[in-house]
DOZADO-298176 format. One line per 2 residues: for each residue y negated, z, x negated of C-alpha. Coordinates in Angstrom, 1 decimal, always signed. Last residue first. Example, Ala and Ser with C-alpha at 12.3 -4.5 7.8 and 13.67 -1.06 7.14 Angstrom:
+1.1 +7.1 -13.7 ~ +4.5 +7.8 -12.3
END
This chain:
+119.4 -85.2 +4.4 ~ +121.4 -88.4 +4.7
+124.3 -86.7 +2.8 ~ +124.8 -84.4 +5.9
+125.8 -87.3 +8.0 ~ +128.4 -88.6 +5.6
+129.9 -85.2 +5.2 ~ +130.1 -84.5 +9.0
+131.9 -87.7 +10.0 ~ +135.5 -86.8 +9.6
+136.0 -86.7 +13.4 ~ +137.0 -83.0 +13.2
+133.9 -82.3 +11.1 ~ +131.7 -84.1 +13.7
+133.3 -82.0 +16.5 ~ +132.8 -78.7 +14.7
+129.2 -79.6 +13.8 ~ +128.5 -80.5 +17.5
+130.0 -77.2 +18.6 ~ +127.9 -75.2 +16.1
+124.7 -77.0 +17.1 ~ +125.4 -76.3 +20.8
+126.0 -72.6 +20.0 ~ +122.9 -72.1 +18.0
+121.3 -69.1 +19.6 ~ +120.6 -70.3 +23.1
+124.1 -69.5 +24.3 ~ +125.9 -67.1 +21.9
+127.1 -68.2 +18.5 ~ +130.8 -67.8 +17.5
+131.7 -70.8 +19.7 ~ +134.7 -70.8 +22.0
+137.1 -73.8 +21.8 ~ +139.6 -75.2 +24.2
+137.9 -73.3 +27.0 ~ +139.8 -72.2 +30.1
+139.8 -68.5 +29.2 ~ +136.3 -68.5 +27.7
+135.1 -69.5 +31.2 ~ +137.0 -66.7 +32.9
+135.6 -64.2 +30.4 ~ +132.0 -65.2 +31.2
+130.3 -66.8 +28.3 ~ +128.7 -64.8 +25.5
+130.4 -66.7 +22.7 ~ +129.6 -70.1 +24.2
+132.4 -72.0 +25.9 ~ +133.7 -75.5 +25.0
+135.9 -77.7 +27.2 ~ +137.3 -80.8 +25.5
+139.0 -83.4 +27.6 ~ +137.2 -82.6 +30.7
+138.6 -81.6 +34.1 ~ +139.0 -77.8 +33.8
+135.6 -77.5 +32.3 ~ +134.1 -79.3 +35.3
+135.4 -76.8 +37.8 ~ +134.7 -73.8 +35.5
+131.0 -74.4 +35.0 ~ +130.0 -72.7 +38.2
+131.6 -69.5 +36.8 ~ +129.3 -69.1 +33.8
+129.0 -70.1 +30.1 ~ +129.8 -73.8 +29.7
+129.9 -76.6 +27.3
END
């Protein structure tokens, strides 16, 4: 996950680059996904939920609670 210009180099190399909603425009431009939530306001949780749902693991994890 990234939000600012120093994150660009790594984001270009990873398999899944995620930007937070209030990230710099260049960062959002290289991201595979951009969260709806801004940084510090639930963006990481949103990204984790998105990944777990894509893996088909979300429902099983939620049932534990």
